[in-house]
N, C-alpha and C positions, 0 to 999 in steps of 0.2 A: 504495499501499500504505501501510494506518494503525499506526501503531505507539504504544501504550498504555505510558504511564511511573507504576507507582503510587511514592509516596513511603511511606514507612516511619519512622514515629516512636514511639520507646520514650518513652511517657508515665511510666517508673520509671526514670530516667537511672542505677539504681546496679543493678540487673536486670542480668545479661549473663553470660557466659561468659569469666571470669579463668582465665591463667596466672602461675603461680610465689607471686603475693602478690595481696591484695586492700588499697583503703585504705580505712581508717579513722577516726573520731574517740576522743579520750579528754578527757571532758567537765572533770575535775578535773586531766588534765597527769601524774598520780601514776604514770607507766607506767615501766617499767626494759626493756631491751632481753632478750632470750632468757627472757622470764617468759610462762604460758600464762596466753590471756587468756579472756573469757568476753563474752558479751552485755553492756553496760548498760541503758541506761534501750530503747532503739528498735536497730534493725538499723544504724545509724549510727554508735551507738558501742560500744566496747566497754572495759574494764576488767581488774583483774588476777585474778587466781581466788584465791579461799580457798579453804580446802580441799571444801568441799560444794559450787561450784559447778560447773556442766558447761564441761570447755574444750574449743574449739574450732580452735584457734591459737593462735601463739605470736609476739610482737611482736619484730619485727627493729630498732628502734629506740626510744631514749627521750624523752619525753613529761616535759615539764616545767612544759609550759602547758599553759592549760585549753584547750578547742575544736582541739588541736592533732592531727595530720594523723599516723599512724604506720601502718607496713607490716605488715601482717597474714600469716603464713604459715601456710595451712589443716593440722592435722594430717590426718595422713595421706593428702592430694591431689595432693600433689606428686610430682615424679620427683626427688623428690633427699634430702640429710638434713639435719639442723637443728642448728642449737648450740644449748641447753637451759641454765640455772643449773639444780646440784644443792643442797638442803639438807644434804645428809652424805655418807662414802666411798661414790663407784658404781664398780664394776668392770666391764667391757668383757664383754656379754653379759648382765648381771641386767635384768629387766626393771624398767620407770620406770614409777611411781605417782604422783598428786599428791600435794603437801604442800601447807603454806601460802605463803604471799606470791607464787604463781604459780610457785614454785618446784617440781623434783621429787625423789624420793628413789628409793631401790632400795626392791626388792619386800620387806619387813619378812618372818620367819619368825614374828611375832607373830599370834595369832586376829583374825582380821579380817576385814571388806570393804574391797577396795582398789579404786580406782579405776584401770587400766592407760591409759597413753597414750603407750608406746612401749619400744625395748628402747636397751641402751646400747652405743654404738662402741667409745668411751674411756673410760676410766678419768679419774675427776674426786674433789675433796676439796669440802667447806663451801663454798658461795657462790662456787663454780669452773663455768665451760661445757664439759659433756662432748658431743661429736658423739654425735644418737641416729636410729634409725630414727623415725619417729611412727606411733602408730595412732588410727583413731578411739577414744574412749575407753568401753573397758566393764570393766565389775565383776569383780574376781576375790574367791573366798573363800578364806582360806587356815584350816585346819584342826590340827590337832595329829598 
């Protein structure tokens, strides 16, 4: 009886199925733990999200050096909650939207379109970490 063995090679080592978090790089090394991140120049690099960027994850560790490796927890893709920095007062149960410097804030009552990224499970004040359920970003319009 003859048997045949096929050896499969992955020509894209970054392509695969990941559980919990992904490892990416920070070009400039200026990433703070518990902040929203988005892609930088390509699929291998992330940067801190600005208010107008599209976030896809939360940085789990600080990066201070160029080309530093960082662990990223994808939004809405994990079977766990996330710790994330807030830019102002947040109460448990409030929807969270994207703010500047990779932080989140409670959904404002001011008219506008906001990028929702989760729901607060704990309360917190400016520059504190809260526990949250994350969501893939979606827009919500607030009207009077």
